[in-house]
Each structure stands twice: as C-alpha cells, then as structure tokens.
C-alpha positions as CSV (number, residue, x, y, z in Angstrom):
1,M,24.6,-63.7,10.6
2,G,28.1,-62.5,10.9
3,R,30.6,-63.4,13.6
4,Y,29.5,-60.4,15.7
5,G,25.7,-61.0,15.3
6,K,25.3,-58.5,12.5
7,P,23.7,-59.6,9.2
8,L,26.0,-59.9,6.2
9,G,23.5,-58.3,3.9
10,T,20.1,-59.3,2.7
11,T,21.1,-59.9,-0.9
12,I,24.2,-61.3,-2.6
13,A,26.3,-59.0,-4.7
14,S,27.0,-59.8,-8.4
15,P,29.9,-62.0,-9.3
16,K,32.0,-59.1,-10.5
17,T,31.4,-57.2,-7.2
18,V,32.3,-60.3,-5.2
19,L,35.4,-60.9,-7.3
20,S,36.6,-57.4,-6.7
21,F,35.8,-57.7,-3.0
22,A,37.7,-61.0,-2.7
23,E,40.7,-59.5,-4.5
24,E,40.8,-56.7,-1.9
25,L,40.3,-59.3,0.9
26,M,43.5,-61.0,-0.2
27,L,45.4,-57.9,0.8
28,C,43.9,-57.6,4.4
29,P,46.8,-58.3,6.8
30,S,44.6,-58.9,9.8
31,E,41.2,-59.9,11.0
32,E,40.5,-56.3,12.0
33,S,41.2,-55.0,8.5
34,A,39.1,-57.8,6.9
35,I,36.2,-56.9,9.3
36,T,36.5,-53.2,8.3
37,R,36.4,-54.1,4.6
38,M,33.4,-56.4,5.1
39,R,31.4,-53.7,6.9
40,R,31.9,-51.4,3.8
41,D,30.1,-53.9,1.5
42,L,27.8,-56.3,3.3
43,E,26.3,-57.8,0.1
44,A,29.8,-58.7,-1.2
45,A,30.8,-60.1,2.2
46,R,27.7,-62.2,2.0
47,G,28.8,-63.5,-1.4
48,V,32.1,-64.5,0.1
49,Y,30.3,-66.2,3.0
50,I,28.1,-68.2,0.6
51,V,30.9,-69.3,-1.7
52,A,33.0,-70.3,1.4
53,G,30.0,-72.3,2.7
54,D,29.6,-74.0,-0.7
55,V,33.2,-75.0,-0.8
56,A,33.1,-76.3,2.8
57,S,30.0,-78.3,2.0
58,A,31.6,-79.8,-1.0
59,A,34.7,-80.6,1.0
60,D,32.6,-82.4,3.6
61,I,31.1,-84.7,1.0
62,G,34.5,-85.2,-0.7
63,H,33.8,-83.2,-3.9
64,A,36.1,-80.2,-3.4
65,Q,39.7,-80.0,-4.5
66,I,41.6,-76.8,-3.6
67,L,44.6,-76.7,-5.7
68,I,45.6,-73.1,-5.1
69,P,49.2,-72.8,-3.9
70,T,49.9,-70.7,-0.9
71,G,53.1,-69.6,0.5
72,P,54.5,-68.6,3.9
73,N,54.1,-64.8,3.2
74,E,50.4,-65.0,2.3
75,T,47.9,-62.9,4.3
76,P,45.5,-64.8,6.5
77,F,42.6,-64.4,4.0
78,C,44.5,-65.2,0.9
79,L,43.3,-68.8,0.4
80,L,39.7,-67.9,1.1
81,A,39.8,-65.0,-1.2
82,A,41.5,-67.0,-3.9
83,V,38.8,-69.6,-3.8
84,V,36.1,-66.9,-4.0
85,C,37.9,-65.3,-6.9
86,E,37.9,-68.6,-8.8
87,R,34.2,-69.2,-8.2
88,A,33.2,-65.6,-9.1
89,Q,35.3,-65.8,-12.3
90,V,33.6,-69.1,-13.3
91,A,30.2,-67.4,-12.8
92,I,31.2,-64.4,-14.8
93,D,32.6,-66.6,-17.6
94,K,29.5,-68.8,-17.7
95,Y,26.7,-66.4,-16.9
96,G,28.0,-62.8,-17.3
97,D,27.4,-60.8,-14.1
98,S,25.0,-63.3,-12.6
99,W,25.4,-66.3,-10.3
100,D,23.0,-68.6,-12.0
101,G,22.2,-67.5,-15.5
102,P,19.9,-64.9,-17.0
103,R,16.6,-64.3,-15.2
104,S,13.4,-65.3,-17.1
C-alpha cells in the first residue's frame, strides 16, 4: 500500500520502465510532484518501492553500501532515484528487460 492507502500497482514494471521512472523521479522538486508522477505509473512506482525496500533490508543486515554522491542542490528524491537507477541498470545489463532472468 502507498502512503495514502492506495495500492502501488499489482505488478512490477520492467527494469527499463523503472529506470526511466526513477530518472524522472530525480527531477521532482517536491513530495507533491513525486506523488503526481507516481499516480501516473503505479507499476513503476511499485518497482521503486520494491527496490527501496530491498536496499533498506540489506542496510539493516549490514550488506548495503550506498556510494552515490549527493550535493546540497539535489532534489529530495535524488538519492532514492539514483539507487533505483543503479539497480534497474544492473537488471537490464544482466537479464535484459527482466528482473530475474528469462522465464521458462
């Protein structure tokens, strides 16, 4: 569920779609603009949510390193979006446009 009790989508978008979404999220200057963007593509928003959860879980158990530089002029969603872009690009490089390899 999203912050306002609305589902984030029932499926996860492809890595290329999530990558594009995260690149756009980097440019959102406010929470309101990010929410508007998320409402336009719930499946991509769900992809961001899942990747963020994976990173948070890895950080909790000490296996995450976030070495993405941020500056004072970054938008509020820049770090999150940068992490999602990195994860989506790894999936694209490794599996094409799939999160976990070709389906059998």
